[in-house]
C-alpha positions in Angstrom: -14.5 14.5 29.0 -14.6 14.4 32.7 -18.2 15.5 33.1 -19.2 11.9 32.9 -18.3 11.3 36.6 -20.0 8.0 37.0 -18.9 6.3 34.3 -15.6 7.3 34.9 -15.5 6.2 38.7 -17.1 2.9 37.7 -14.3 2.8 35.5 -11.4 3.6 37.6 -13.4 1.6 40.7 -13.3 -1.8 38.5 -9.5 -1.3 37.5 -8.5 -1.2 41.0 -10.7 -4.0 42.1 -9.2 -6.1 39.5 -5.5 -5.0 40.3 -6.6 -5.4 43.9 -7.9 -8.8 43.8 -6.3 -10.7 41.2 -3.5 -8.8 39.8 -2.0 -9.8 36.6 -2.1 -13.6 37.2 -5.4 -14.1 38.9 -9.0 -13.6 37.0 -11.9 -11.8 38.8 -15.5 -12.5 37.8 -17.6 -9.6 36.7 -20.3 -10.9 39.0 -17.3 -10.5 42.1 -16.7 -7.0 40.9 -20.5 -5.9 40.5 -20.9 -7.6 44.4 -17.9 -6.3 45.9 -18.8 -2.8 44.1 -22.5 -2.6 44.8 -23.3 -2.1 41.4 -25.4 -4.1 38.9 -23.7 -6.9 36.8 -25.2 -5.5 33.5 -24.6 -2.0 34.5 -20.8 -2.2 34.4 -20.8 -4.9 31.1 -20.3 -2.0 29.0 -18.0 -0.4 30.9 -15.9 -4.1 31.3 -16.3 -4.0 27.2 -14.8 -0.5 26.9 -11.4 -1.2 29.1 -11.3 -4.6 27.3 -11.6 -3.3 23.9 -8.5 -0.6 25.2 -6.5 -3.6 26.4 -6.7 -2.1 30.1 -8.2 -5.8 30.9 -7.7 -9.0 29.3 -11.1 -11.0 29.3 -10.8 -14.9 30.0 -13.7 -17.0 28.7 -14.7 -20.3 30.2 -16.3 -21.7 33.7 -13.2 -20.0 35.9 -13.1 -16.9 33.3 -13.3 -13.4 34.3 -11.0 -10.3 34.1 -7.5 -9.6 34.4 -5.2 -7.0 34.0 -4.0 -6.1 30.6 -0.6 -4.6 31.6 1.3 -4.0 34.8 -0.9 -1.6 37.0 2.7 0.8 37.1 1.9 1.4 33.5 -1.9 1.9 33.4 -2.6 5.3 34.6 -5.9 7.1 35.8 -6.1 9.6 32.8 -6.0 6.3 30.3 -8.9 4.5 32.3 -11.2 7.7 32.2 -10.5 8.0 28.3 -11.2 4.5 27.8 -14.7 4.8 29.0 -15.8 8.8 28.1 -16.6 9.8 24.7 -16.8 13.6 23.3 -20.0 13.9 21.6 -20.9 17.2 19.5 -24.4 18.2 19.5 -26.2 17.2 16.4 -27.7 20.2 13.9 -27.9 22.7 16.9 -27.5 26.5 16.6 -23.9 27.2 17.7 -24.3 29.3 21.1 -21.7 32.2 20.8 -21.4 32.3 24.5 -20.4 28.1 24.6 -18.4 28.1 21.2 -16.0 31.4 22.7 -16.0 31.2 26.2 -17.2 27.8 27.6 -15.5 25.4 25.3 -12.2 27.3 25.4 -12.6 27.0 29.2 -13.5 23.6 29.4 -10.8 22.0 27.1 -8.0 23.8 29.4 -9.8 22.3 32.4 -9.7 18.9 30.5 -6.0 19.5 29.8 -4.9 19.9 33.6 -7.2 17.6 34.7 -5.9 14.8 32.3 -2.0 15.7 33.4 -2.8 15.3 37.2 -4.8 11.7 36.2 -1.8 11.0 33.9 0.7 11.3 37.3 -1.5 8.6 39.1 -1.2 4.9 38.5 -3.0 1.7 39.2 0.1 0.8 41.3 0.0 4.4 43.3 -3.5 3.6 44.2 -2.8 -0.2 45.0 -0.3 1.4 47.4 -2.7 4.0 48.9 -5.3 0.9 49.9 -2.2 -1.3 51.6 -1.0 1.8 53.4 -4.9 2.1 54.6 -4.7 -0.8 55.9 -6.3 -3.0 53.3 -5.2 -6.6 52.9 -5.0 -8.1 49.5 -6.3 -11.5 49.2 -3.9 -14.4 49.1 -3.2 -15.7 45.5 -1.1 -18.5 46.5 -2.0 -21.7 44.9 -3.9 -24.4 46.8 -1.8 -27.8 46.7 -2.7 -31.3 47.5 -0.8 -34.1 48.9 -1.8 -37.7 48.9 
């Protein structure tokens, strides 16, 4: 599950970007997420869709549309984000290798359990706190008011 580092890292990066720049009330466009993350828009689209399917992101349609968090950041763990974008694939029709079946698969399963426990202890809110402690300032989301 955690071998697919690129997709998992992309998903965590996207979720942190949305939490940092939009929070629960604002909306961030996919193009802005891609630009800030130095990623291709079409490359992150499947990840955005997977996160939306799992209700980690809400998709907002329309000219001012984009993405916002599906839940408060304190309730979203890194483990949930990684699970949303990684899938277990069993090889089709391949002869079972006894070394893989009896040694590597049990070892890898135990490593996944340990890593999942550690990732379950980390929330988006914790990552946001780390960003602020590192001196990063979140954008001001105050509404613009006009008076005549």
